[in-house]
Structure formats: C-alpha cells, structure tokens
N, C-alpha and C positions, 0 to 999 in steps of 0.2 A: 261397470256398466258402460258400454260403448256409447259415445255421443257423436251425432252427426250435425252438420250445419243445416238449419231449418230454412232452406231456400234463400231468398233474397234478404231475409231478416238478418242474416249473419250470426244468429244466435246458435250456440251449441246446445243441443237438446237431446235427451236420452232417445236412442233409437227405438227402445221399447218403452211405451208409456202405459197409461191407464185409461181405459174406456169406461163409460158409465151407462150404456143402454141397459135398461131394466134394473139398474142398481137400486132404484127407489123401491123395488118390490122385495129386496133382500132384507135381512135383519139389519136395522140401521146401525147398531153398535158394531156389529161384525164388519159391515161394509166400511164404516169409518176407520176401524182398526186396519183394514186391508189397505185403504188409501194412504193412511199415515205411515204404515210400514213400507209401502211402495216408495213414498218420498224418502224415508230413511235409507232405502237401498238404491237410491239414485234415479228412480222413475219419476222425473220431474214434470213430464208432459202429461197433463190431465185433460181429457176431452169430454165435453158434454154438449147439450143442445136444449133449446127451449122446448122442443118436442118431447124429450124424455120425461115421461110422467107429468107433462104439462108444467114443467119447472121444478118438479119434486126432486129430480136427480141433481139439478143445480143446487138446490137447498142442502142436500146431503153433502155435496162437495164443499159448499161454503162453510158448513160446520166443521168438516174434516180438516180444512186448511186454515182455520182460524188461527192467527198468530204465526202462520208459516207462508203467507202469501208470496213473499219475495223468493221463496224456494221453487215456485211453481211456474211452469209455462202453461198458462190457462187458456183453453180454447172453448168457444161455444158457437152456436149456429142459429141463424134466423130461418124460420120457415118461409117457403116461397110465397105463401098467402099473406105474409106480413111484410114482404120485401119491397114495398114502395119506398120512396125516399123518407117520408114521414114515419111509415110503419117500421122501417128498419131501425130508425133511431129510437122509437118507442120500445121495440123488442129488445134492443141492446140494453136500454136502461132498466127494463124489467129483469133481464138476466143478471145485470150487475147487482141489483137489489137481492135477488135470490142467492147469489154467490157471496154476498157481503163484501164486495170489493169495488174499487173505483175504476178498474181497468181490466180489459182482456188482452192477452198477449197476441191472440189471433182470433178473428171473427169471420165465420164462413156463411155463405149462402148454401143452405142444406141441399137443395137441388134446384134445377131450373123450373121457373113457373111462368106466369103470364106477365109479370112486371118486366119492363125492359132492363137489361143489365145496366144501362146508363143511370137509371134511377137508383138502383141498389148500390152501385159503386160510388155514386155521388154521396150517398148517405155514409158509406164506409169512409170516404175521404173526409167528410165533415167530422165523423166520430174520431178519426185519427187526429185531425187538427185540434179537437177538443180534449185530446188525451184519454179518451174512453177506450180506445183500442190502439194497439201498437202496430198491428199489421192486419191484412185481410186476405181471404182466399175463397175457394169454392169447394163443393163436394158433389160427387156423382156427375162430373163433367167428362164427356168423351173428348177425343182430340179435336174434333171440329168445334165443339162448344168452347174448348180452351182457347182455340185460335180467335174465336169471336170475342171472348172475354179479354184476351190479351190486346186485341185491337181497341177495345173500349178503355181498358184500364191503363194501358201503356206498359212499356218494358220495365221489368223490375218491381211492379206493383203487386202482383199476385204471389202470395207467399207459398201457397200449397193447393193441392187437390186431394181431397179425401175420398177414397173409393173402396169398393168391395174387392178384397184380394186375399185369397187363401190357396192352399195346395190344389184344391179341386176347381178353383176359379182363377185362372191366370190370364184372362182376356186383356187386362190392362198392359201386359208386357208387349203386346203387338204395337200399339201406337201411343197410348196414354203415357206410359212410363218414359219412352224415348222423348216425347214432347216435353215432359216435365224436366228431364235432364237437360235438354237443349236450352230451356228458358229459365233455368235456375229456380224451379219450383220444387218444394218438397212433395213427395207422394206419401200419403198417410193411409195405411191399410186398416180398414175397419173389419170386424168379424174375422180376424186372421186365423181362427180355428174353424171357420165355416159356421153356418147357422144349423147346428145339429148335423154337421156334414164332415166331421173329422174322420180320417181313415180308421175303419174298425179293425180291432185285433183279428189277426188271421188272414187279412187280405194281403195281396202282394205288396201294395204300397206301404202298408203298415209294417210289414216285415222289413222293408228297406229302412224305414225310420227307426224301428227298434234296434236294428243291427248297428246303425250309425250312432244311435243314442248310447248303446252299450260301450262303444269306443270312447265316448266323451263323459261317461258316468252321468248321463242325463236322461231325460224322458223324451218320448216321441213329440210331445207338444213343444218342448224346448228346442228340439231340432227343427221343427216347423218354423218357429219364430226366427231362429238363426238363418234359415234359408230365405225367408221372406225379406229379411233386413240385410241380406248380403250386399246389396247395392247401397252406396253411401248416401243416396238421395231418398231412401225409403225408411219410413217409420211405421211402427205397428202399435195399435192401441187395444190390446186384449182387455176385456172387462174382468175384474176379479172382485168378488164380494167377500172373500175369505182370505185371511192372512197367509195361509199356506200356499194358496194359488198365487198371491202377489209375490211371495218369495220365489216361487218356481219361475214365474215370468221374468223377474229381475235377474235370476241366475242365467237365463238364456242370453242376456245381453253380453255375457263374457265368452260365449261359444264362438269359435272361429272354425268354419268348415273348410276342409281341404277341397281343392278343385275336383278331385276324384269323387268326393262325397256329394258335392253340388251336382256333378254330372249324373250320379246315380239317382238322386232325388228328381232331377229334371226328367230323366227317362221314365221314372216311376209315375210321375204326375205330369204328363205332357200338357202343354198349354192349349193345344188344339188349334182349330181355325179361328181367325178373327171374326167375332160375331157382328151382326149388322147393328146391334144396339148394345150399349154398355150395360152389363149386368149390375143390378143394384137391389138392395133389400131395405 
C-alpha cells in the first residue's frame, strides 16, 4: 500500500483509505469486517463525519477499531451549523464519544456555513491544545475559500481539503489541487467512483479503463483509484461495506500507472472547463 505524507502533519498515511458515508445503512457486521480487513491491508486512513447517520457511522467505526486505535489515522467533520466556537468543541466531543476515542488525527469543517472561519478555527486550535485533535482542515473549499482559510489559520495550519473528485468530475485539478500542492495541504477525494456515476461497460471511457486494467491484472475501479492518487498530495477514501470491496480497494494502492496509461485516461475523461462553483455532493 502506497503511503503519502498527509500535508503539513508530516504523517505517512495510506493513499487509499476508507470512507463511511452510508456505512451505517449496511449490514453492521459485514461493514465492521470490511473496515478491519482494510486496516489489516494497510488502509489506515478512516474518514467519517457527525452528519453520516447523525453519528451512527462514527459508532460503527468506533466499534470496528476498538483495540486498534493506534493503527488508524482517524478523521471526522463538524457540520457548518454547529461550527461556532462553542458548537465546534461540543460537536467534537460528541464525535469522540461515538468513536470511543480520546482524539482525532484530523478534524474538518464539512463545508462553509454562516459562522466566521475565525470562530471555527479558534475552536480547532483549542481542541488541538487540549489534545482532542492532532490537526485540522476543511472540506468542499474552492481555491478562493482556501486562500481565506489560510489567511485566518496561518501557514502550515490546514492539513487538508476534502473534495469531490472522480473520473467524470475533475474540476479540482484546475485551481484547488495546485493550491493544495503549493501550500502543503493534502487533497482528499471523496466519492472517488462517482455517486452512481462510474463509467458504464461498453462506453469509450470504460473500454480504456478495462484495457489498462487487463495489463495490470486489475479492475476498472482499481485503475480509477490509481489514476486519482497518481499525485503524491492526493488521497482517496472509497467506502466499502464488504470485505471483498475493501480488499480490491487496498490492492489498487500498489498499482503504478505508466505515463502513457495516465495520458490515455486523461484523454478519455477530460477535465473540461473550470466551473464557476466547486462541485460537491
């Protein structure tokens, strides 16, 4: 499993981790088995949020990692509506209880809301001083939002930006990814297979993926993950609620694409024009 440095934290973290959106709706035992197998296979980055099942996803993860907390780079997120200074601290403490842990490795503002960033980041700084989080960052921030956040937090304080990124949605490559590279922030791709938007069999793009997959004894999904994480600053967090899917995702972490293969995928899934607003789901 390839590991990259997670932004300014300096931590080496698996390039392909484990997401948990809707994991609370899956069979609980199967979901926990998948998370635990993922850890066994080196996918130490586990991402969740207070929004996911109103804390139910955090509860599933907490049970799955019981006795293995030190193996995990654990991330959760505060909802914008809770992101006042006092609200952020309360939300973090709730997440810690749900997860059955005393700390998060990274804590994110899920998206921008009405509370000033100064309030939210002041809470993050307090939580960090208190040892309840080790680093913090943001999610769904466009380049101009990132600049504002950087101005508030200061250099080297924002660990990452988590954004929508998959083969059919490459908008972040225009400005967001270059900004993150320049300022030593990790970029974390959520929904890396798209939200019911993975290239369908028989389409031109899927034929390219299948052809490259055959050369690597892999699947189209594994090639997609390898492409998205080709940059050393990018991480992906596909959700897997079954062990077989977790194993397939982990295997993608060892695939190295040739420049010619990257160029073929790039041509098959053009990033298009830069949008006026950052896509998110």
